[in-house]
C-alpha positions in Angstrom: 3.0 -1.1 17.9 2.8 -4.8 18.6 1.9 -7.7 16.3 -1.8 -7.6 17.3 -1.9 -3.9 16.3 -0.1 -4.7 13.0 -2.5 -7.5 12.2 -5.5 -5.3 12.8 -3.9 -2.6 10.6 -3.2 -5.1 7.8 -6.7 -6.4 7.8 -8.1 -2.9 7.6 -5.6 -1.8 5.0 -6.5 -4.7 2.7 -10.3 -4.1 3.2 -9.8 -0.5 2.3 -8.0 -1.4 -0.9 -10.4 -4.1 -1.8 -13.3 -1.6 -1.5 -11.7 0.4 -4.3 -12.8 3.5 -2.4 -9.7 5.8 -2.7 -10.9 8.2 0.1 -11.1 5.2 2.4 -7.6 4.1 1.4 -6.1 7.6 1.7 -7.6 8.2 5.1 -4.8 6.1 6.5 -2.0 8.2 5.0 -0.4 11.5 6.3 -0.4 14.6 4.2 3.4 14.5 4.0 3.6 10.9 3.0 6.4 9.6 0.8 5.7 6.4 -1.2 8.1 4.5 -3.5 7.2 1.8 -6.0 8.6 0.6 -9.3 5.0 0.4 -10.5 4.5 4.1 -9.9 7.2 4.9 -12.6 5.1 3.1 -15.2 1.9 5.0 -14.1 3.0 8.5 -13.3 6.6 8.6 -14.6 8.4 8.6 -11.2 9.0 5.9 -8.6 8.8 8.3 -5.7 5.5 10.0 -4.8 5.6 12.9 -2.3 2.5 14.1 -0.6 -1.1 12.9 -0.3 -2.4 14.8 -3.4 0.3 13.2 -5.6 -0.5 9.8 -4.0 -4.1 10.3 -4.9 -3.2 11.1 -8.5 -1.0 7.9 -8.7 -3.5 5.6 -7.2 -6.4 7.0 -9.2 -4.5 6.2 -12.4 -3.5 2.8 -10.9 -7.0 1.8 -10.0 -8.2 2.8 -13.5 -5.7 0.3 -14.9 -6.6 -2.4 -12.5 -10.4 -2.6 -12.1 -10.1 -6.1 -10.6 -7.6 -5.1 -8.0 -7.7 -7.4 -5.0 -5.3 -8.0 -2.1 -5.1 -11.1 0.0 -2.9 -10.7 3.1 -0.5 -13.7 3.5 1.7 -12.4 6.3 2.4 -9.5 8.6 5.5 -8.4 10.5 6.1 -5.5 12.8 9.1 -3.5 13.9 8.5 -0.5 16.2 6.6 2.0 14.0 6.8 -0.1 10.8 4.4 -2.7 9.5 5.3 -5.1 6.6 2.3 -6.5 4.9 2.9 -9.5 2.6 0.0 -10.1 0.1 -0.9 -11.6 -3.2 -2.5 -9.2 -5.7 -5.3 -10.0 -8.2 -2.7 -11.5 -10.6 -1.3 -13.8 -7.9 1.9 -11.8 -7.7 3.6 -11.7 -4.3 4.0 -8.2 -2.9 5.3 -6.7 0.3 4.2 -3.3 1.5 6.5 -1.7 4.0 4.7 1.1 5.9 6.2 3.4 8.6 3.5 5.1 10.7 3.4 8.2 12.8 0.4 8.9 15.0 -1.5 6.0 13.3 -1.0 7.3 9.8 1.4 6.1 7.1 4.2 8.6 6.6 6.5 6.5 4.5 5.9 3.4 2.4 7.3 1.2 -0.4 5.9 -1.5 -2.5 8.3 -4.4 -3.2 7.2 -6.9 -5.9 8.1 -10.6 -6.4 8.2 -12.5 -9.7 5.2 -12.5 -11.9 3.5 -15.9 -11.7 3.9 -18.0 -14.8 
């Protein structure tokens, strides 16, 4: 993957999330995906989500809590099979999504959150 591929991926990823269409979002994730996020622990009681069905459960609950969810990409980096998407969420909080891909699908991801804007 090169930076142009990573940029295209990030634009599509943000558009999928901003659509609030969970099927559209999940289409980019492998069945055996592992995702880690401190936010997940507050939503589903664990910070590590394993498998696409569990990811659907987490994100269904998360979207219900955040009806105004919106991501604005602020930067993209790439390293071999991994894309880092820096963005601001609907609250203005800085977030980085680190996504490792296999055959074009996310197999491993983590969300890393910056400080909450004052």
